[in-house]
Backbone as CSV, one residue per row, in Angstrom:
resi,resn,N_x,N_y,N_z,CA_x,CA_y,CA_z,C_x,C_y,C_z
1,MET,-11.867,79.302,-45.244,-13.011,80.448,-45.251,-14.365,80.326,-44.962
2,LEU,-14.593,78.909,-45.003,-15.785,78.589,-44.506,-15.827,78.470,-42.933
3,LEU,-14.742,77.752,-42.327,-14.618,77.327,-40.469,-14.356,78.763,-40.065
4,GLU,-13.914,80.184,-40.689,-13.731,81.300,-39.922,-15.088,82.012,-40.429
5,ARG,-15.700,81.739,-41.272,-17.138,82.225,-41.326,-18.231,81.696,-40.044
6,SER,-18.168,80.256,-40.194,-18.370,79.710,-38.960,-18.284,80.009,-37.414
7,LEU,-16.947,80.015,-37.213,-16.605,80.812,-35.846,-17.637,81.928,-35.591
8,ASP,-16.999,82.704,-37.131,-17.382,84.367,-36.619,-18.980,84.462,-36.401
9,ILE,-19.626,83.449,-36.730,-21.260,83.574,-37.044,-21.220,82.716,-35.475
10,THR,-20.749,82.039,-34.927,-20.388,81.602,-33.415,-20.559,82.673,-32.131
11,ALA,-19.106,83.468,-32.740,-19.118,84.009,-31.912,-20.072,85.005,-31.906
12,ARG,-20.819,85.386,-33.006,-21.887,86.627,-32.683,-22.927,86.185,-31.973
13,ALA,-23.436,84.909,-32.253,-24.530,84.383,-31.663,-24.220,83.811,-29.811
14,ASP,-22.605,83.724,-29.632,-22.843,83.780,-28.558,-22.607,85.627,-27.832
15,ALA,-22.346,86.222,-28.426,-22.196,87.390,-28.043,-23.638,87.948,-27.179
16,ASP,-24.626,87.872,-28.631,-26.100,87.968,-28.500,-26.561,87.400,-27.327
17,SER,-26.217,85.816,-26.902,-26.935,85.037,-25.729,-26.394,85.665,-24.829
18,LYS,-25.134,86.522,-24.768,-24.588,87.109,-23.478,-25.411,88.096,-23.177
19,LYS,-25.650,88.776,-24.143,-26.356,90.198,-24.119,-27.647,90.660,-23.531
20,ARG,-28.620,88.969,-24.416,-30.084,88.695,-23.608,-29.757,88.508,-22.185
21,LEU,-29.042,87.361,-21.682,-28.720,86.822,-20.477,-28.409,88.001,-19.526
22,VAL,-27.711,89.151,-19.901,-27.308,90.271,-19.158,-28.577,90.940,-19.224
23,GLY,-29.198,90.669,-20.407,-30.607,91.931,-20.266,-31.784,91.055,-19.130
24,ALA,-31.473,89.949,-19.164,-32.238,88.816,-18.278,-31.914,89.352,-16.985
25,GLN,-31.186,88.837,-16.836,-30.514,89.284,-15.275,-31.142,90.535,-14.676
26,ARG,-30.614,91.453,-15.427,-30.894,93.120,-15.215,-32.620,93.255,-14.894
27,ALA,-33.222,92.381,-15.435,-34.897,92.487,-15.522,-35.329,92.033,-14.068
28,TRP,-34.546,91.039,-13.849,-34.929,90.488,-12.862,-33.935,91.012,-11.592
29,VAL,-33.065,91.395,-11.569,-32.193,92.365,-10.550,-33.521,93.324,-10.467
30,ALA,-34.249,94.148,-11.528,-34.755,94.760,-10.852,-36.586,94.605,-10.339
31,PHE,-37.145,93.559,-11.393,-38.145,92.841,-10.274,-38.300,93.024,-9.091
32,VAL,-37.057,92.042,-8.953,-36.549,91.938,-7.340,-36.402,92.991,-6.277
33,HIS,-35.957,93.720,-6.499,-35.582,94.897,-6.261,-37.035,95.773,-6.079
34,GLN,-37.830,96.088,-6.716,-39.666,96.742,-6.717,-40.079,95.804,-5.348
35,ALA,-40.219,94.263,-5.979,-40.885,93.559,-4.795,-40.491,93.929,-3.539
36,THR,-39.151,93.800,-3.324,-38.394,94.183,-2.356,-38.935,95.328,-1.394
37,CYS,-38.805,96.341,-2.304,-39.465,97.747,-1.946,-40.435,98.118,-1.559
38,ALA,-41.695,97.230,-2.473,-43.066,97.363,-2.145,-43.572,96.319,-1.238
39,MET,-42.839,95.324,-0.830,-43.000,94.875,0.913,-42.833,95.580,1.837
40,ALA,-41.295,96.223,1.513,-41.111,97.023,2.404,-41.817,98.593,2.909
41,VAL,-42.387,98.870,2.040,-43.554,99.800,2.159,-44.881,99.396,2.756
42,LEU,-45.263,98.259,2.231,-46.516,98.181,3.083,-46.269,97.290,4.591
43,ILE,-45.117,96.773,4.608,-44.642,96.486,6.569,-44.992,97.398,6.814
44,VAL,-44.086,98.366,6.839,-44.231,99.664,7.308,-45.147,100.265,7.517
45,ALA,-45.952,100.219,6.933,-47.446,100.883,6.609,-48.463,100.160,7.777
46,PHE,-48.409,98.313,7.360,-49.154,97.944,8.102,-48.497,98.258,9.782
47,GLY,-47.158,98.439,9.983,-46.594,97.987,11.303,-47.538,100.062,12.005
48,ILE,-47.088,100.654,11.119,-48.012,102.491,11.555,-49.688,102.147,11.789
49,GLU,-49.639,101.463,10.984,-51.892,100.810,11.187,-52.128,100.570,12.415
50,VAL,-51.062,99.417,12.504,-51.185,98.817,14.003,-50.545,99.352,15.141
51,ARG,-49.621,99.975,15.173,-49.433,101.075,16.106,-50.214,102.118,16.494
52,VAL,-51.093,102.416,15.478,-52.316,103.807,15.358,-53.362,103.268,16.090
53,ALA,-53.435,101.994,16.010,-54.661,100.925,16.355,-54.437,101.051,17.773
54,VAL,-53.268,100.335,18.125,-53.179,100.110,19.621,-53.228,101.231,20.482
55,PHE,-52.435,102.296,19.835,-52.432,104.007,20.430,-53.908,104.147,20.771
56,VAL,-54.890,104.353,19.856,-56.667,104.465,19.753,-57.033,103.956,21.018
57,GLU,-56.917,102.417,21.257,-57.227,101.749,21.645,-57.018,101.749,23.457
58,LEU,-55.589,102.320,23.221,-54.953,102.765,24.695,-55.928,103.425,25.066
59,TRP,-55.837,104.766,24.086,-56.137,106.054,24.826,-57.963,106.229,24.639
60,ARG,-58.954,105.484,24.071,-60.399,104.640,24.773,-59.865,104.249,26.082
61,GLY,-59.520,103.800,26.278,-59.458,102.646,27.724,-58.889,103.710,28.690
62,ILE,-57.986,104.166,28.413,-57.544,105.234,29.058,-58.692,106.625,30.033
63,ASP,-59.349,107.136,28.172,-60.454,107.742,28.593,-61.091,107.391,29.168
64,ALA,-61.942,106.057,29.300,-62.562,105.524,29.878,-62.593,105.196,31.590
65,LEU,-61.294,105.003,31.831,-61.268,105.424,33.127,-61.249,106.334,34.001
66,ILE,-60.979,107.885,33.521,-61.228,109.009,33.749,-62.577,109.357,33.865
67,PRO,-63.283,109.556,34.938,-64.182,110.376,35.281,-64.898,111.398,34.117
C-alpha cells in the first residue's frame, strides 16, 4: 500500500515535470521564433533603407551630371 502510494506520487511528479518541461520548451521555441522574425524584419527594413539611400545618392549624382 505504501509502495503503491509512493509510486503513484512519483508517477504524478514525473508527469508534472514533463508537462513543465514541454511548456518551457514551447515557450523557448516561441521566443526564438519571435526573435528570428524580428531580426528578419530588421534586416529587410535595413536592406531596403540602404537600397533607397544608394538610389537617392545615385539619382543626385546623375542629376548633378545633367546640365
